[in-house]
C-alpha positions in Angstrom: 106.5 128.5 156.3 103.9 129.5 153.7 100.9 129.2 155.9 100.0 130.1 159.5 101.3 128.3 162.5 97.9 127.1 163.6 94.5 126.5 161.9 91.3 126.2 163.8 88.7 123.9 162.1 85.2 124.1 163.4 82.3 122.0 161.9 79.0 123.8 162.2 75.5 122.5 162.5 72.8 124.9 163.7 75.4 127.1 165.2 74.0 130.6 164.7 73.8 131.3 168.4 77.3 130.0 169.4 79.7 130.5 166.5 80.0 134.3 166.8 81.4 134.5 170.4 83.6 131.5 169.7 85.2 133.1 166.7 85.8 136.3 168.6 87.6 134.4 171.3 89.8 132.7 168.8 90.6 136.0 167.0 91.8 137.5 170.3 94.4 134.8 170.8 98.1 135.7 170.3 99.7 132.9 168.2 103.3 133.1 167.3 103.4 132.6 163.5 99.7 133.6 163.1 96.5 131.6 162.9 93.4 131.1 160.7 89.9 129.9 161.2 88.0 127.4 158.9 84.3 127.3 159.4 82.5 124.3 157.8 78.7 124.7 157.6 77.4 121.1 157.4 73.9 121.7 156.1 72.5 124.0 158.8 69.1 125.5 157.9 69.1 128.2 160.5 71.0 131.5 160.3 74.5 129.9 160.6 75.4 130.9 157.0 74.3 134.5 157.6 76.3 134.8 160.8 79.4 133.3 159.2 79.3 135.8 156.3 79.1 138.6 158.7 82.1 137.2 160.6 84.0 137.3 157.3 83.3 141.0 156.9 84.5 141.7 160.5 87.4 139.2 160.5 90.6 140.1 162.4 92.4 137.0 161.2 92.0 135.0 158.0 88.7 133.1 158.0 87.6 130.5 155.4 83.9 129.7 155.2 83.0 126.3 153.6 79.4 125.4 153.0 78.2 121.8 152.4 75.3 121.2 150.0 73.6 119.2 152.7 74.3 117.6 156.1 77.0 114.9 155.8 78.1 114.5 159.4 80.8 115.9 161.7 83.7 113.8 160.6 83.0 114.5 156.9 82.9 118.2 157.8 86.2 118.1 159.6 87.9 116.5 156.6 86.5 119.2 154.4 88.0 121.7 156.8 91.4 119.9 156.8 91.5 120.2 153.0 91.3 124.0 153.3 93.7 124.4 156.3 97.2 125.8 155.7 98.5 125.7 159.2 101.5 123.6 160.4 99.1 122.3 163.1 95.3 122.0 163.1 93.0 122.1 166.1 89.4 120.8 165.9 86.9 122.5 168.1 83.2 121.9 168.6 80.9 124.8 167.6 79.2 125.0 171.0 82.0 126.8 172.9 82.7 123.8 175.2 86.2 123.5 173.9 88.1 126.6 175.2 90.4 128.2 172.6 93.1 128.8 175.2 93.1 125.1 175.9 93.6 124.5 172.2 96.7 126.6 172.4 98.0 124.5 175.3 97.4 121.3 173.2 99.4 122.9 170.3 102.2 123.8 172.6 102.3 120.3 174.1 102.4 118.8 170.6 105.4 120.9 169.6 107.2 120.4 172.9 106.8 116.6 172.9 107.2 116.3 169.1 103.8 114.6 168.8 101.8 114.3 165.6 98.5 114.2 167.5 97.3 115.4 170.9 93.8 114.5 172.2 92.1 116.6 174.8 91.2 114.6 177.8 88.4 116.0 180.1 88.7 115.8 183.8 84.9 116.6 184.0 82.6 116.5 181.0 79.8 118.9 180.8 77.5 116.5 178.8 74.4 114.6 179.7 74.7 111.3 181.4 73.7 109.3 178.4 76.1 111.2 176.2 79.0 110.6 178.6 78.0 106.9 178.7 78.0 106.8 174.9 81.5 108.3 174.8 82.8 105.9 177.3 81.4 103.0 175.4 82.8 104.2 172.1 86.3 104.5 173.7 86.0 101.0 175.2 85.0 99.6 171.7 88.0 101.3 170.1 90.3 99.7 172.6 89.4 96.4 170.9 88.9 97.5 167.4 91.7 100.0 166.8 95.5 100.0 167.1 95.7 102.3 170.1 97.0 102.0 173.7 94.3 100.4 175.9 92.3 103.0 177.8 93.7 105.9 175.7 90.9 108.6 175.5 89.9 109.7 172.0 88.0 112.9 171.6 86.9 115.4 168.9 89.0 118.1 170.6 92.4 117.3 169.0 95.5 119.0 167.6 97.0 117.3 164.6 100.1 118.0 162.5 99.6 119.1 158.9 101.2 115.8 157.8 98.5 113.7 159.5 95.7 116.0 158.3 96.9 115.9 154.7 97.1 112.1 154.7 93.7 111.6 156.4 92.0 114.1 154.0 92.9 111.9 151.1 90.2 109.5 152.3 87.2 109.7 150.1 85.0 107.0 151.8 81.3 108.1 152.5 81.5 107.1 156.2 84.8 108.3 157.6 86.0 107.9 161.2 88.8 110.4 161.8 90.3 108.7 164.9 90.6 105.5 162.9 92.3 107.3 160.0 94.7 109.0 162.5 95.7 105.7 164.1 96.4 104.2 160.7 98.8 107.1 159.9 100.8 107.6 163.1 101.5 106.3 166.5 103.1 109.5 167.8 100.0 110.4 169.8 99.6 112.0 173.2 96.9 113.3 175.5 96.5 116.4 177.6 93.9 117.1 180.3 91.9 120.1 179.3 88.9 122.1 180.6 85.4 121.4 179.3 83.1 124.3 179.6 79.3 124.5 179.7 77.5 124.7 176.3 77.0 128.4 175.5 73.5 128.0 173.9 71.1 125.6 172.3 71.2 121.8 172.6 73.6 119.2 171.2 73.0 117.8 167.7 74.5 114.5 168.7 71.5 112.1 169.0 71.6 108.4 169.9 71.2 107.6 166.2 74.4 109.6 165.4 76.3 107.9 168.3 75.3 104.4 167.0 76.5 105.5 163.5 79.8 106.5 165.0 80.1 103.2 166.8 79.5 101.3 163.6 82.1 103.4 161.8 84.7 102.8 164.5 84.2 99.1 164.4 83.3 98.2 160.9 85.3 100.7 158.8 88.7 100.0 160.4 88.5 96.5 161.8 87.5 92.9 161.0 87.2 92.2 164.7 83.3 92.0 164.5 83.6 89.3 161.9 86.0 87.4 164.0 83.7 87.7 167.0 80.9 86.5 164.8 82.9 83.5 163.8 83.8 82.8 167.4 80.1 83.1 168.5 79.1 80.7 165.7 81.8 78.2 166.7 80.7 78.4 170.3 77.1 77.9 169.5 77.9 74.9 167.2 80.0 73.4 170.0 77.2 73.9 172.4 74.8 72.2 170.0 77.1 69.2 169.6 77.3 68.9 173.4 73.6 68.9 173.8 73.2 66.4 170.9 75.6 64.0 172.6 73.7 64.4 175.9 70.4 63.6 174.2 71.9 60.6 172.4 73.3 59.3 175.7 70.0 59.7 177.4 68.2 58.0 174.6 70.7 55.1 174.6 70.1 54.5 178.3 66.3 54.6 177.8 66.0 57.9 179.7 65.5 60.2 176.7 63.8 63.5 177.4 60.2 63.8 176.3 59.6 65.8 173.1 58.4 69.3 173.8 57.2 71.9 171.4 58.3 74.7 173.8 61.9 73.4 174.0 62.0 73.0 170.2 60.7 76.5 169.5 63.1 78.1 172.1 66.0 76.4 170.4 64.9 77.5 167.0 64.4 81.1 168.1 67.9 81.2 169.7 69.7 79.8 166.7 67.7 81.6 164.1 68.1 84.9 165.9 71.8 84.4 166.1 72.0 83.6 162.4 70.0 86.8 161.6 72.3 88.9 163.7 75.4 87.5 162.0 73.9 88.0 158.6 73.1 91.6 159.5 76.7 92.1 160.5 78.0 90.7 157.3 75.3 92.8 155.4 76.6 95.9 157.2 80.1 95.3 155.8 78.8 94.6 152.3 76.5 97.6 152.4 79.4 99.9 153.3 81.4 98.4 150.5 78.5 99.0 148.1 78.3 102.7 149.1 82.0 103.1 148.5 82.0 101.3 145.2 78.9 103.3 144.2 81.0 106.5 144.9 78.6 108.0 147.4 80.2 111.4 148.0 81.9 112.0 151.4 80.9 115.7 151.0 79.8 118.1 148.4 81.0 121.7 148.9 78.7 124.3 147.6 81.1 127.1 148.0 84.2 128.3 149.7 84.5 132.0 150.8 87.8 133.4 151.9 88.7 137.1 152.3 85.6 138.1 150.4 86.4 135.9 147.4 84.2 133.1 146.4 85.1 129.8 144.7 82.6 127.1 143.9 83.6 123.4 143.3 82.7 119.9 144.2 84.7 118.1 146.9 84.4 114.4 146.9 
């Protein structure tokens, strides 16, 4: 085996306070076959880059530092890390210390023992805010419908993947990737393991409501035509409802008991149907917009530099 047994890929965003202790914990692990750490700085404007360069100088295990030219998003950063990873298995960890490295080793051992391509960490208790937990629950319920996964199967960013899966997923060059969707297109040999979720070590989460909505859209629209089918079903249902009401009005008129004309009723009907049409047009427009961004070759990520073992290589990663 030319590479280490296990690679740790950590996307970073304003991580100056948390990444140092996390890297030290990973370095202290004893991994049969060795391990490496890939740090992907996704456009942080604090001291994250300075801290990472210092960690390179003090490294006890191989560390690769990847710096994005700007912020592209967590999933884009993970794919950049996967492209640099050489391990037979790769574990993704958050930068805030809430994913314990020792639990990552348990996931790795479970993947090998069960011969699984992917193992997702499932939290018994999540140390997140109530709205963040609700958002994660909603995302998983949505993916039950949109993605080819077992109903109720929990998807999380704390995952261990085989190099085969990471290599295939990293070939994706779309500007709005959704990693779990890519994984489920590649393999069905997936499993789950209950893991511990620690308190955040410092700072606040960078996952805002806006980012969660963007993740929902990527999960639904990038990997499924289900929203379009739902839109068609809604349009058909509303059309059928309109025909029923039209038949009722005609029957009332025929019997001389027709309803009196009313501006309020008319405007209410117009607002309902016009609003529905605009929602459906917006959904179609979202699909077309994402196709436009892909055709226009909007970069998934632009890597400013890669530093490994004190060496430096600059290139574009698209």
